[in-house]
C-alpha positions as CSV (number, residue, x, y, z in Angstrom):
1,X,-0.1,0.0,0.0
2,X,1.6,3.4,-1.1
3,X,1.6,6.3,1.5
4,X,1.8,9.9,0.8
5,X,1.6,13.5,1.7
6,X,-0.8,15.2,-0.6
7,X,-3.1,18.2,-1.2
8,X,-6.4,18.4,0.7
9,X,-9.5,20.2,-0.8
10,X,-12.2,20.6,1.7
11,X,-16.0,19.9,1.0
12,X,-18.1,22.9,0.4
13,X,-20.2,22.5,3.5
14,X,-21.2,20.0,6.0
15,X,-24.8,19.0,6.0
16,X,-27.3,20.4,8.5
17,X,-29.9,17.8,9.8
18,X,-32.9,18.0,12.1
19,X,-33.8,14.8,14.0
20,X,-37.1,14.3,15.8
21,X,-37.4,15.6,19.2
22,X,-38.7,13.2,21.8
23,X,-41.5,14.5,24.2
24,X,-41.0,16.5,27.3
25,X,-39.2,14.6,30.1
26,X,-39.0,15.4,33.8
27,X,-36.2,17.4,35.2
28,X,-33.7,15.7,37.7
29,X,-33.8,17.3,41.2
30,X,-30.5,17.2,43.2
31,X,-30.5,18.4,46.7
32,X,-27.7,20.6,47.9
33,X,-28.5,20.9,51.5
34,X,-31.4,21.2,53.9
35,X,-31.5,22.6,57.6
36,X,-30.3,19.4,58.9
37,X,-27.0,19.2,56.7
38,X,-23.9,20.0,59.0
39,X,-21.3,22.6,57.6
40,X,-18.2,21.4,56.5
41,X,-16.5,23.8,58.7
42,X,-18.1,22.0,61.7
43,X,-20.0,25.1,63.0
44,X,-23.5,23.6,63.4
45,X,-25.8,23.1,60.4
46,X,-26.8,25.3,57.4
47,X,-29.3,28.0,58.2
48,X,-31.4,28.8,55.1
49,X,-34.4,31.0,54.9
50,X,-36.7,32.6,52.5
51,X,-33.8,35.1,51.7
52,X,-31.2,32.6,50.9
53,X,-31.7,33.3,46.9
54,X,-29.2,31.1,45.5
55,X,-27.4,31.5,42.3
56,X,-26.3,29.2,39.7
57,X,-24.0,29.4,36.6
58,X,-24.1,25.7,35.3
59,X,-21.5,24.3,37.5
60,X,-21.6,26.5,40.9
61,X,-24.2,27.1,43.1
62,X,-23.6,30.2,45.2
63,X,-25.7,31.2,48.5
64,X,-25.5,32.8,51.8
65,X,-25.9,31.1,55.4
66,X,-26.8,32.9,58.3
67,X,-25.4,30.1,60.5
68,X,-26.9,28.5,63.5
69,X,-26.0,31.2,66.0
70,X,-28.7,33.9,66.8
71,X,-26.1,36.7,66.8
72,X,-25.3,36.0,63.1
73,X,-21.5,35.4,63.9
74,X,-21.5,32.3,61.9
75,X,-22.8,34.0,58.5
76,X,-20.9,33.0,55.6
77,X,-21.1,32.6,51.7
78,X,-20.8,29.4,50.3
79,X,-20.5,27.7,47.1
80,X,-21.4,24.1,45.8
81,X,-20.0,22.2,42.8
82,X,-22.3,20.4,41.1
83,X,-19.8,18.6,39.3
84,X,-18.2,16.8,42.4
85,X,-20.7,17.6,45.1
86,X,-18.2,19.7,47.4
87,X,-18.8,22.9,49.4
88,X,-16.5,25.8,49.6
89,X,-16.7,28.6,52.2
90,X,-15.6,31.7,50.2
91,X,-16.0,34.3,52.7
92,X,-17.1,34.7,56.4
93,X,-17.0,37.0,59.5
94,X,-13.0,36.1,59.8
95,X,-12.2,37.4,56.1
96,X,-10.2,40.5,56.1
97,X,-12.0,43.1,53.9
98,X,-9.7,44.2,51.0
99,X,-8.1,47.4,51.3
100,X,-8.1,47.6,55.3
101,X,-7.3,45.3,58.2
102,X,-11.0,44.9,59.6
103,X,-12.7,41.5,59.0
104,X,-16.3,41.5,57.7
105,X,-19.2,42.1,60.0
106,X,-22.1,41.7,57.8
107,X,-22.7,39.6,54.7
108,X,-26.4,38.7,55.2
109,X,-27.5,42.4,54.2
110,X,-31.2,42.7,53.5
111,X,-32.3,42.0,50.2
112,X,-29.1,40.9,48.8
113,X,-27.6,37.7,47.4
114,X,-24.4,36.8,45.7
115,X,-24.1,36.3,42.1
116,X,-22.1,33.9,40.3
117,X,-21.2,33.5,36.3
118,X,-18.3,32.0,35.0
119,X,-16.9,30.8,38.1
120,X,-16.6,34.1,39.6
121,X,-18.7,35.5,42.5
122,X,-19.8,38.9,43.3
123,X,-21.4,39.9,46.6
124,X,-21.9,43.0,48.9
125,X,-20.5,43.0,52.4
126,X,-19.5,45.6,54.9
127,X,-17.6,45.9,58.2
128,X,-18.4,48.2,61.3
129,X,-15.6,48.1,63.6
130,X,-14.4,51.1,65.9
131,X,-17.1,53.4,64.7
132,X,-15.9,53.1,61.0
133,X,-18.4,51.8,58.3
134,X,-16.9,50.4,55.1
135,X,-19.3,48.7,52.6
136,X,-18.6,47.6,49.1
137,X,-18.9,45.1,46.2
138,X,-16.3,42.4,46.0
139,X,-15.6,39.3,43.9
140,X,-14.1,35.9,44.9
141,X,-13.5,32.6,42.7
142,X,-16.3,30.4,43.1
143,X,-13.6,27.4,44.0
144,X,-12.3,29.8,46.9
145,X,-9.4,32.2,46.7
146,X,-8.5,35.8,47.5
147,X,-11.4,38.2,47.8
148,X,-10.8,41.4,45.6
149,X,-12.7,44.8,45.8
150,X,-15.0,46.0,42.8
151,X,-15.6,49.2,44.5
152,X,-16.2,50.5,48.1
153,X,-16.4,53.8,50.3
154,X,-13.0,54.7,49.1
155,X,-13.6,54.3,45.5
156,X,-14.0,57.5,43.5
157,X,-17.4,58.1,42.1
158,X,-17.4,59.1,38.4
159,X,-20.0,61.2,39.4
160,X,-18.0,63.0,41.7
161,X,-16.4,62.5,45.4
162,X,-16.4,58.8,46.7
163,X,-19.2,56.2,47.0
164,X,-21.3,56.4,50.3
165,X,-23.9,53.9,49.6
166,X,-24.5,50.6,47.4
167,X,-27.9,50.2,47.9
168,X,-28.0,47.2,50.1
169,X,-31.9,47.6,51.2
170,X,-35.0,47.4,48.9
171,X,-32.9,46.4,46.1
172,X,-32.7,42.7,44.2
173,X,-29.3,41.1,44.7
174,X,-28.0,44.6,46.6
175,X,-28.7,46.7,43.3
176,X,-26.3,45.0,41.3
177,X,-26.0,42.6,38.3
178,X,-23.1,40.6,37.1
179,X,-22.6,38.7,33.6
180,X,-19.2,37.2,34.3
181,X,-17.4,39.8,32.6
182,X,-19.0,43.1,34.1
183,X,-20.5,44.3,37.4
184,X,-23.3,46.9,37.0
185,X,-24.4,48.5,40.3
186,X,-26.4,51.2,42.0
187,X,-24.3,53.7,44.0
188,X,-24.5,57.1,45.7
189,X,-21.4,59.3,45.9
190,X,-20.3,61.8,48.4
191,X,-21.3,64.5,45.8
192,X,-24.9,63.4,46.2
193,X,-25.3,62.0,42.7
194,X,-27.2,58.7,42.8
195,X,-26.5,56.7,39.7
196,X,-25.8,53.2,38.1
197,X,-21.8,52.4,37.3
198,X,-20.1,49.4,35.9
199,X,-16.8,47.9,36.4
200,X,-14.8,44.6,35.9
201,X,-14.7,42.1,38.6
202,X,-11.2,43.4,39.8
203,X,-12.5,46.9,40.2
204,X,-10.7,48.0,36.9
205,X,-12.7,50.0,34.3
206,X,-15.0,51.8,36.3
207,X,-17.4,53.8,34.3
208,X,-20.7,55.8,34.4
209,X,-23.7,54.2,33.0
210,X,-26.5,56.7,34.1
211,X,-27.0,59.1,37.1
212,X,-28.9,62.0,38.5
213,X,-26.8,64.7,37.0
214,X,-27.5,63.4,33.5
215,X,-31.1,63.1,33.4
216,X,-32.8,61.3,30.3
217,X,-35.3,63.7,28.5
218,X,-38.6,62.0,27.8
219,X,-41.6,63.8,26.4
220,X,-42.7,66.3,29.1
221,X,-40.4,64.4,31.7
222,X,-36.9,64.3,33.0
223,X,-35.9,60.9,34.1
224,X,-33.1,61.3,36.8
225,X,-33.6,58.5,39.2
226,X,-32.3,55.1,38.2
227,X,-32.2,51.8,40.0
228,X,-32.0,48.0,39.6
229,X,-29.3,47.5,36.9
230,X,-29.1,43.9,35.0
231,X,-26.1,43.5,32.6
232,X,-25.3,41.0,29.6
233,X,-22.7,41.4,27.2
234,X,-21.8,44.8,28.5
235,X,-25.4,46.2,27.9
236,X,-27.0,47.4,31.1
237,X,-30.5,47.9,31.8
238,X,-31.9,49.9,34.4
239,X,-35.3,51.4,35.5
240,X,-35.8,54.9,35.7
241,X,-38.5,57.5,36.8
242,X,-38.8,61.3,36.9
243,X,-40.0,60.8,40.4
244,X,-43.6,61.4,39.6
245,X,-45.8,59.6,37.2
246,X,-43.2,58.8,34.2
247,X,-41.0,55.8,34.1
248,X,-39.4,53.4,31.8
249,X,-36.6,50.9,31.2
250,X,-33.2,52.3,29.8
251,X,-30.3,50.9,28.2
252,X,-26.9,52.0,28.9
253,X,-23.3,50.4,27.9
254,X,-20.1,49.9,30.0
255,X,-17.9,52.7,29.0
256,X,-20.3,54.9,27.2
257,X,-20.1,57.9,29.7
258,X,-23.6,58.1,30.9
259,X,-25.5,57.9,27.5
260,X,-28.5,55.8,27.7
261,X,-31.5,55.1,25.3
262,X,-35.3,54.2,26.3
263,X,-36.6,50.8,25.9
264,X,-39.9,51.2,26.9
265,X,-42.0,53.8,28.9
266,X,-45.3,54.2,31.0
267,X,-47.2,55.5,28.3
268,X,-46.9,52.2,26.6
269,X,-50.1,49.8,27.4
270,X,-49.4,46.5,28.7
271,X,-50.8,43.9,26.5
272,X,-54.2,43.2,26.8
273,X,-55.0,46.2,28.5
274,X,-58.6,47.8,28.3
275,X,-58.2,50.9,30.8
276,X,-58.1,53.9,28.5
277,X,-56.5,55.8,31.6
278,X,-53.7,53.4,32.2
279,X,-50.2,54.2,33.6
280,X,-47.7,51.5,33.2
281,X,-45.4,51.0,36.2
282,X,-42.3,49.0,36.0
283,X,-41.9,47.1,39.1
284,X,-38.0,47.6,39.9
285,X,-36.1,46.0,41.0
286,X,-37.6,42.7,39.5
287,X,-35.9,42.4,35.9
288,X,-33.6,40.3,34.2
289,X,-31.4,40.2,30.9
290,X,-29.3,37.7,29.0
291,X,-28.3,38.6,25.4
292,X,-30.9,40.8,23.9
293,X,-34.1,39.3,26.0
294,X,-35.1,41.2,28.8
295,X,-37.9,40.1,31.2
296,X,-39.5,42.6,34.0
297,X,-42.4,42.8,36.3
298,X,-45.0,45.6,35.4
299,X,-48.4,46.7,36.3
300,X,-51.2,48.9,35.2
301,X,-50.8,51.6,38.2
302,X,-54.1,53.2,37.3
303,X,-56.1,49.9,37.0
304,X,-59.3,49.7,38.6
305,X,-59.3,47.7,41.9
306,X,-61.8,45.4,40.5
307,X,-59.7,44.5,37.5
308,X,-56.0,44.7,38.1
309,X,-53.5,43.9,35.5
310,X,-49.9,43.1,36.1
311,X,-47.4,40.1,35.3
312,X,-44.2,39.4,33.7
313,X,-43.4,40.8,30.2
314,X,-40.5,40.8,27.7
315,X,-38.8,43.2,25.1
316,X,-35.7,43.0,23.3
317,X,-32.9,45.8,23.1
318,X,-34.1,47.3,19.7
319,X,-38.1,46.8,19.0
320,X,-39.4,49.0,21.9
321,X,-42.5,46.6,22.1
322,X,-44.0,45.1,25.3
323,X,-44.9,41.4,25.0
324,X,-46.6,39.2,27.4
325,X,-45.2,36.1,29.3
326,X,-47.9,35.6,31.8
327,X,-50.3,38.3,33.6
328,X,-52.9,37.9,36.3
329,X,-55.3,36.8,33.5
330,X,-53.4,33.9,32.2
331,X,-53.8,30.2,32.6
332,X,-50.8,28.4,33.9
333,X,-50.6,24.4,34.2
334,X,-51.3,23.3,37.7
335,X,-52.8,26.5,39.0
336,X,-56.1,28.3,39.3
337,X,-56.8,32.0,39.1
338,X,-53.3,33.4,39.3
339,X,-52.5,36.1,42.0
340,X,-48.6,36.1,41.9
341,X,-46.7,36.1,38.8
342,X,-42.8,36.8,39.4
343,X,-43.7,39.3,42.0
344,X,-40.3,38.9,43.7
345,X,-37.9,37.6,41.2
346,X,-37.3,36.5,37.6
347,X,-34.3,35.0,35.7
348,X,-33.3,35.0,32.0
349,X,-30.7,32.8,30.4
350,X,-30.4,31.7,26.8
351,X,-33.8,32.4,25.6
352,X,-35.4,31.0,28.7
353,X,-37.3,32.9,31.6
354,X,-37.8,31.4,34.8
355,X,-40.3,32.6,37.3
356,X,-42.8,31.8,40.3
357,X,-46.3,31.9,40.0
358,X,-49.1,31.3,42.6
359,X,-52.8,31.4,42.6
360,X,-55.5,32.4,44.9
361,X,-55.4,29.5,47.2
362,X,-55.7,30.5,50.7
363,X,-53.6,29.1,53.8
364,X,-50.7,27.2,53.9
365,X,-49.2,25.9,51.9
366,X,-51.3,27.4,49.2
367,X,-50.4,26.6,45.5
368,X,-47.3,27.7,43.7
369,X,-44.8,26.6,41.1
370,X,-41.7,27.3,39.1
371,X,-42.1,27.9,35.3
372,X,-39.9,27.8,32.4
373,X,-41.0,29.9,29.6
374,X,-39.5,29.8,26.1
375,X,-40.5,30.7,22.6
376,X,-44.2,31.9,23.9
377,X,-44.9,28.8,26.1
378,X,-44.5,28.5,29.8
379,X,-43.9,24.9,31.2
380,X,-44.3,23.8,34.8
381,X,-41.2,22.6,36.1
382,X,-41.9,21.8,39.5
383,X,-44.8,22.8,42.1
384,X,-46.9,22.4,45.2
385,X,-47.7,18.6,45.8
386,X,-44.7,17.2,43.5
387,X,-42.9,14.8,45.4
388,X,-38.9,15.3,45.5
389,X,-36.9,12.9,47.5
390,X,-39.8,11.1,49.0
391,X,-41.4,14.2,50.3
392,X,-44.3,16.4,48.7
393,X,-43.3,20.2,48.1
394,X,-45.2,22.7,50.0
395,X,-44.0,26.3,48.6
396,X,-41.8,27.2,46.1
397,X,-40.0,30.3,46.3
398,X,-39.1,33.2,43.7
399,X,-35.7,32.7,42.1
400,X,-33.2,35.6,41.9
401,X,-32.0,37.0,38.7
402,X,-28.9,34.6,38.8
403,X,-30.6,31.4,39.5
404,X,-30.7,30.3,35.8
405,X,-28.0,28.9,33.4
406,X,-29.5,27.7,30.2
407,X,-32.5,25.5,31.3
408,X,-31.0,24.6,34.6
409,X,-31.5,26.5,38.0
410,X,-31.1,26.5,41.6
411,X,-34.2,27.0,43.8
412,X,-35.4,27.0,47.2
413,X,-38.2,24.8,48.4
414,X,-40.1,24.5,51.4
415,X,-41.4,21.2,52.6
416,X,-43.1,22.0,55.8
417,X,-44.1,25.1,57.7
418,X,-41.3,24.5,60.3
419,X,-37.8,24.1,59.6
420,X,-38.8,22.7,56.1
421,X,-36.4,24.6,53.8
422,X,-34.0,22.8,51.2
423,X,-31.9,24.0,48.5
424,X,-32.0,22.1,45.3
425,X,-30.6,22.5,41.6
426,X,-32.7,21.4,38.7
427,X,-31.0,19.7,35.6
428,X,-33.1,19.7,32.4
429,X,-33.3,16.3,30.6
430,X,-30.6,16.0,28.1
431,X,-31.4,16.1,24.5
432,X,-31.0,12.7,22.8
433,X,-27.7,12.8,20.7
434,X,-27.3,10.7,17.5
435,X,-23.7,10.6,16.2
436,X,-22.9,9.6,12.3
437,X,-19.9,9.7,10.2
438,X,-19.7,13.3,8.9
439,X,-18.6,11.9,5.5
440,X,-21.1,9.0,4.8
441,X,-24.1,10.0,7.0
442,X,-24.5,6.4,7.6
443,X,-26.2,5.4,11.0
444,X,-23.5,2.8,12.6
445,X,-20.3,2.7,14.1
446,X,-17.5,5.5,14.1
447,X,-13.7,5.1,14.4
448,X,-11.4,6.9,16.6
449,X,-9.5,10.0,15.0
450,X,-12.6,10.0,12.6
451,X,-14.9,13.2,11.9
452,X,-18.5,12.7,13.2
453,X,-21.6,14.8,13.4
454,X,-23.7,14.5,16.5
455,X,-27.5,15.7,16.0
456,X,-29.7,17.0,18.7
457,X,-31.8,20.0,20.1
458,X,-30.5,23.0,22.0
459,X,-26.8,22.0,21.4
460,X,-25.7,25.9,21.1
461,X,-27.0,29.1,21.1
462,X,-25.8,30.1,17.6
463,X,-23.7,28.6,14.9
464,X,-20.0,28.7,14.9
465,X,-17.2,27.4,13.0
466,X,-13.6,26.3,14.6
467,X,-10.6,28.2,13.1
468,X,-7.6,26.0,12.5
469,X,-5.8,24.7,14.6
470,X,-9.1,23.3,15.9
471,X,-9.8,23.6,19.7
472,X,-12.3,21.7,22.2
473,X,-14.6,24.9,22.8
474,X,-16.6,26.7,20.5
475,X,-18.5,29.6,22.1
476,X,-19.5,28.0,25.6
477,X,-20.0,24.6,24.0
478,X,-17.9,21.6,24.4
479,X,-18.2,17.7,23.6
480,X,-16.5,14.9,25.3
481,X,-16.2,11.1,24.8
482,X,-16.1,8.6,27.3
483,X,-14.8,5.5,26.0
484,X,-15.3,1.7,27.3
485,X,-12.2,1.8,29.3
486,X,-13.9,4.7,31.5
487,X,-11.5,7.4,30.1
488,X,-13.1,10.7,29.1
489,X,-11.5,13.0,26.4
490,X,-12.5,16.4,25.0
491,X,-13.2,16.4,21.2
492,X,-11.8,18.7,18.9
493,X,-14.8,20.8,17.2
494,X,-15.1,21.9,13.6
495,X,-18.6,23.2,14.0
496,X,-21.1,23.8,16.8
497,X,-24.9,24.8,16.0
498,X,-28.1,24.7,17.8
499,X,-28.8,21.1,16.0
500,X,-25.4,19.9,15.0
501,X,-21.9,19.6,16.1
502,X,-19.1,18.2,13.9
503,X,-16.4,16.8,16.0
504,X,-13.2,14.5,15.9
505,X,-13.4,11.3,17.8
506,X,-10.5,11.8,20.2
507,X,-7.2,9.9,19.3
508,X,-6.8,6.9,21.7
509,X,-10.4,6.2,22.2
510,X,-11.0,2.6,22.9
511,X,-13.2,0.4,20.8
512,X,-16.6,-0.5,22.1
513,X,-19.7,1.6,23.3
514,X,-18.7,5.3,24.2
515,X,-20.7,8.2,25.8
516,X,-20.8,11.3,23.9
517,X,-21.8,14.4,26.0
518,X,-22.6,17.9,24.8
519,X,-22.2,20.8,27.5
520,X,-23.0,24.4,27.2
521,X,-21.2,26.7,30.0
522,X,-20.4,23.5,31.8
523,X,-24.0,22.1,31.9
524,X,-24.9,18.9,30.2
525,X,-27.5,19.7,27.3
526,X,-27.3,16.3,25.3
527,X,-25.9,12.7,25.7
528,X,-25.8,9.8,23.3
529,X,-23.8,6.7,22.6
530,X,-21.5,5.7,20.0
531,X,-20.1,2.4,18.9
532,X,-16.2,2.8,18.4
533,X,-14.6,0.7,16.1
534,X,-11.0,0.5,14.3
535,X,-12.2,1.5,10.7
536,X,-15.6,2.9,9.8
537,X,-14.7,4.3,6.2
538,X,-16.7,7.1,4.8
539,X,-16.1,9.3,1.9
540,X,-17.2,12.8,1.5
541,X,-19.5,14.0,-1.1
542,X,-20.3,17.4,-3.0
543,X,-23.9,17.5,-1.6
544,X,-22.7,16.8,2.1
545,X,-25.1,13.8,2.5
546,X,-23.0,11.0,1.6
547,X,-24.4,10.4,-1.6
548,X,-24.0,11.1,-5.5
549,X,-20.9,13.3,-6.7
550,X,-17.7,12.7,-4.9
551,X,-16.1,15.7,-2.9
552,X,-13.1,15.0,-5.0
553,X,-10.4,16.4,-7.4
554,X,-8.9,15.1,-10.6
555,X,-5.0,15.7,-10.3
556,X,-3.2,15.7,-13.6
557,X,0.9,14.8,-12.9
558,X,2.9,15.0,-16.1
559,X,6.4,14.2,-16.2
560,X,7.3,17.7,-16.0
561,X,6.0,18.1,-12.6
562,X,3.7,21.0,-13.6
563,X,0.5,19.7,-11.9
564,X,-2.9,20.6,-12.6
565,X,-6.2,19.8,-11.0
566,X,-10.1,20.0,-11.6
567,X,-12.9,19.4,-9.3
568,X,-15.1,16.5,-10.1
569,X,-18.3,18.1,-9.3
570,X,-20.1,21.3,-10.0
571,X,-22.6,22.9,-7.9
572,X,-25.5,25.3,-8.1
573,X,-26.6,28.0,-5.8
574,X,-29.2,25.9,-3.8
575,X,-28.2,23.1,-1.5
576,X,-28.4,19.7,-2.9
577,X,-27.7,20.9,-6.4
578,X,-24.2,19.2,-6.8
579,X,-23.6,17.0,-9.8
580,X,-20.6,15.3,-11.1
581,X,-18.5,17.2,-13.7
582,X,-16.8,15.3,-16.5
583,X,-13.3,14.2,-16.2
584,X,-11.1,14.6,-19.6
585,X,-8.7,12.0,-20.0
586,X,-8.4,12.4,-23.7
587,X,-6.4,15.7,-23.6
588,X,-3.1,13.9,-23.1
589,X,-1.5,10.7,-22.2
590,X,-0.5,12.0,-18.8
591,X,-1.5,9.9,-15.7
592,X,-4.6,11.5,-13.8
593,X,-5.3,10.7,-10.3
594,X,-8.7,10.7,-8.4
595,X,-8.1,12.3,-5.0
596,X,-11.0,11.1,-2.7
597,X,-11.3,12.8,0.8
598,X,-12.7,10.4,3.5
599,X,-12.4,9.6,7.3
600,X,-12.3,6.6,9.6
601,X,-9.8,5.0,7.2
602,X,-6.3,5.3,8.9
603,X,-6.9,2.5,11.3
604,X,-6.9,-0.1,8.5
605,X,-4.9,-3.4,9.0
606,X,-5.3,-5.7,5.9
607,X,-5.4,-3.3,2.9
608,X,-7.5,-0.8,0.9
609,X,-9.1,-2.0,-2.3
610,X,-11.2,0.2,-4.8
611,X,-13.3,-0.1,-8.1
612,X,-14.2,2.5,-10.4
613,X,-17.2,1.4,-12.8
614,X,-16.5,-2.0,-11.8
615,X,-12.9,-2.0,-12.6
616,X,-10.4,-2.5,-10.1
617,X,-8.0,0.1,-9.4
618,X,-4.4,-1.2,-8.7
619,X,-2.5,0.0,-5.9
620,X,-4.7,2.5,-4.1
621,X,-2.5,5.2,-2.0
622,X,-3.5,6.3,1.3
623,X,-2.5,9.2,3.2
624,X,-3.5,11.1,6.8
625,X,-4.6,14.4,5.8
626,X,-2.5,16.6,8.3
627,X,-4.0,19.9,8.0
628,X,-7.4,18.9,8.9
629,X,-7.7,16.7,12.1
630,X,-9.5,13.5,11.2
631,X,-9.3,13.8,7.5
632,X,-8.1,10.9,5.4
633,X,-7.0,10.7,1.6
634,X,-7.1,8.1,-1.0
635,X,-5.5,8.7,-4.3
636,X,-6.7,6.2,-7.4
637,X,-5.2,6.2,-11.0
638,X,-7.8,6.7,-13.6
639,X,-7.2,4.1,-16.0
640,X,-7.7,5.2,-19.8
641,X,-10.1,2.4,-20.4
642,X,-12.5,4.6,-18.3
643,X,-12.8,7.0,-21.4
644,X,-16.2,7.4,-22.4
645,X,-18.0,5.5,-19.7
646,X,-19.7,8.7,-18.4
647,X,-21.0,8.5,-14.7
648,X,-19.7,5.7,-12.7
649,X,-19.7,4.5,-9.2
650,X,-16.7,4.5,-7.0
651,X,-16.5,1.9,-4.5
652,X,-13.6,2.0,-1.7
653,X,-13.4,-1.1,0.5
654,X,-11.2,-0.8,4.1
655,X,-10.2,-4.0,5.9
656,X,-13.3,-5.6,4.1
657,X,-15.9,-2.9,5.0
658,X,-17.3,-0.8,2.2
659,X,-17.6,2.7,2.3
660,X,-20.4,4.6,1.0
661,X,-20.5,4.7,-3.0
662,X,-19.7,8.0,-4.5
663,X,-19.9,9.0,-8.2
664,X,-17.5,10.4,-10.7
665,X,-18.0,11.1,-14.4
666,X,-15.3,10.3,-17.1
667,X,-15.7,12.0,-20.5
């Protein structure tokens, strides 16, 4: 068998294929702790309450614990690693506050909760020792480590002076938002300006978003009071009012020096409203943003008592339209007449909106549930009466804006009226995942070091193509293969899209059954199995479907060494339009080689054979295509006896296993 290094010409595109989606499957609920769980530091048991408000980034659940002593001396901020089930104490009252020598004296501030994104935690804390009060925002790795100041009372306020207040009361999450890159927060300076600011988690790049010195000029109103920032991708959304009847939601950007634009305002009627004297009120601080999707709680402040209108709504960052998620007149699965819809919190992630709703059932426990809304439909995930861990759920509590990652979330549940709190995280059902050879698209085994395509649902937020050299992450997507020996390896990624991922089965993957897992931001979204074999030959085709015209070239190799090549297929503007293009062997007697590109071939042991139009091809030449991982190449000499045969089948056999049949055309 001849082997060589040869030119590689890639196919025009990989096929996109949508597979059927199975019906809705139940979530998996995993308990993190309850009020009987001992703290790993030996200081009694965890103490959680209605204001615990956990945050979740797909791997880490972060929460506050007030400790089992009434004086609050055991309060701390903890993280829980969902990958290995370990707790990590991040901050307690023995932690020295950055920038000083005093330790924190308060971490359990009213209406605040830590946030976590991308493995970084942001929280609000203060010290009050020797008559000195120092409050600030701080960051710390979710796995534990040094606490870093974002901003505190010694930080210069871009609006003038230094900060004197970070709105630790009455504001969701202490008046700050965090997207993993940017912290947006509400602050007041010694110059008496009140505004919204942004900084990096290490305190750098502090900038003004909006403040009372730079009012937004609305029609007949001057909006100069801002609160409740949320942030995503550097975009900061905040509620604003003129202090009277006019209010709205406003969009700023980190580093944009106080310039904001209006998204929606109180003169826009809520969907379904019939009150001609309406006045829409945006119920800050209950809003959440991810990407361009903004969810918020709003009400008609002028609605008659007998016919109130309120609920959860959404808008994007460009349309200026108010759209309904659910309002008091909606019907939600498992509930009667609605009374509460996201009244104390809402979370948004990757197009999903998580909220709590409750109906008018009176007495304990009432009837409540957590719902996930996406693409216009709200799905009940868990609610009163559902059994988790052998116990019926009594009450579900509102999520904070950082509780949701993708479709997974952390939540607080109540199982009895006395000492019945427990903290859980919910994992959505993994999408079924089917892998095939990217070349042949045949269902069946795949070879180690070959290129495969995995199909499922919700695999990525958007399509992305990997640059060479390939990496193991595209956007926030990874794919791993756990082989029959129990070894898990990350796969190189050619492409990651919502329904398809093209990947290289990792080198060294053992033969036998293997598990393929797709994760977004560390959270599993799809799993499937593959059967790994030594060889599973497949040839690429011009239409990218494993059929018809080969994705190949004809290389003319004269004795002079001046090689030329032509493509053996021609394609129109529409998908699936590629047909064979005639190869001219009559122009000269120079040898012409057909260069086929495939995958799953390199592991062969006994040999490679080929026929063209039923004619055996002597001495097929094989080579590993080094530029494109997983790509193989086979060169076949085109015999002059094929002249005039027209379109013919090319059949390649590797260790007795036939690849998909492809076609060429000889003039």
